[in-house]
C-alpha positions in Angstrom: 57.0 117.3 2.5 55.8 117.1 6.3 58.2 115.9 8.8 57.7 112.3 10.0 59.1 113.1 13.5 56.7 112.5 16.2 57.5 113.5 19.7 54.2 112.5 21.2 55.7 109.2 22.5 58.4 111.0 24.6 57.7 112.1 28.0 59.6 115.5 28.6 58.9 115.6 32.2 60.5 112.2 32.9 62.2 111.3 35.4 60.1 112.9 38.0 61.9 114.5 40.9 61.4 113.0 44.2 59.7 109.7 42.8 61.1 106.2 42.3 60.9 106.3 38.4 60.7 102.9 36.8 63.6 102.1 34.3 61.1 101.2 31.6 60.3 104.8 31.2 63.8 105.7 30.5 64.0 102.9 27.9 60.6 104.1 26.4 62.0 107.7 26.1 65.3 106.7 24.7 63.8 104.4 22.3 61.4 107.4 21.1 64.5 109.7 21.1 66.6 107.3 18.9 63.5 106.7 16.7 63.1 110.3 15.9 66.8 111.1 15.6 66.8 108.5 12.7 63.8 109.9 10.9 65.5 113.5 11.4 68.8 112.2 9.8 66.9 110.7 7.0 65.0 113.8 6.4 68.0 116.1 6.6 69.8 113.9 4.2 66.9 114.1 1.7 67.1 118.1 2.0 70.9 118.1 1.5 70.6 116.0 -1.5 67.3 117.1 -3.3 67.1 120.8 -2.3 68.0 123.7 -4.6 71.5 125.2 -3.1 72.9 128.6 -3.3 76.5 127.2 -2.5 76.7 124.4 -4.9 75.8 123.5 -8.6 72.4 122.2 -8.8 71.3 119.3 -11.3 67.5 119.4 -11.7 67.6 116.1 -13.7 65.0 117.3 -16.2 62.5 118.5 -13.5 60.0 121.2 -14.8 60.6 124.7 -13.3 57.2 126.4 -13.6 56.0 130.2 -13.2 59.6 131.5 -12.7 60.3 135.2 -13.0 64.1 135.9 -13.8 65.6 139.3 -13.5 69.1 138.5 -14.4 70.1 135.1 -16.1 73.4 134.2 -18.0 74.4 131.3 -20.0 77.4 129.4 -19.8 80.1 129.8 -22.6 83.0 127.4 -23.5 86.0 128.0 -25.8 88.4 125.4 -27.0 90.5 124.5 -30.0 90.0 121.8 -32.6 93.1 120.1 -33.6 92.0 116.7 -34.6 90.2 115.2 -37.6 87.3 114.1 -35.3 86.0 116.2 -32.4 83.2 115.9 -30.0 81.2 119.1 -29.0 79.6 118.3 -25.6 76.2 120.0 -25.2 76.8 120.0 -21.3 79.8 122.4 -21.7 77.3 125.4 -22.2 74.7 127.1 -24.7 77.5 129.2 -26.5 80.6 127.2 -27.6 83.5 128.8 -29.8 86.0 126.7 -31.5 89.1 127.8 -33.0 89.9 125.0 -35.8 93.4 124.1 -36.7 94.1 125.3 -40.3 96.4 122.5 -41.0 93.5 119.9 -40.9 92.4 118.8 -44.3 88.9 118.0 -43.0 87.2 117.6 -39.6 84.2 115.6 -38.4 82.2 117.1 -35.5 79.9 115.1 -33.4 77.5 116.4 -30.9 77.4 114.7 -27.5 75.1 114.8 -24.5 72.2 116.4 -26.3 69.0 116.4 -24.3 66.6 113.7 -25.5 63.2 114.4 -27.1 60.7 116.0 -26.4 62.8 118.6 -24.7 64.0 121.7 -26.8 67.6 122.7 -26.8 69.8 125.3 -28.3 73.4 125.5 -28.7 75.2 128.3 -30.5 78.3 127.3 -32.2 81.2 129.5 -33.5 83.9 128.0 -35.5 86.9 130.2 -36.4 89.8 128.9 -38.7 93.3 129.8 -37.3 95.3 131.6 -39.9 98.2 129.8 -41.2 
């Protein structure tokens, strides 16, 4: 993205020393400066909202990452307990999810939520462990 800031309409040498400077020159320069500051604010806001950050969690919203070479990569794990007869396993909690199931449950229905929509391919490793009585 090329910046839209255009300083060509701003006279950096204005006002000129030793001359009677027309006030229109001040107004023109001020207008150019304000206009470019507005553009800069918009561009900086876009960068802050849409650029990969090292100091925050990034959501790529399904954007395609192409030709990546990763040296170190981990996957998120999630651990919890199932102690109700219906339980939702949320894909967004991580690729590896381990649940301890309460052994007092006669049966349990598990629902998967927030699964990525087709045509995207996704995996989730699910480990279920029954609590001893």
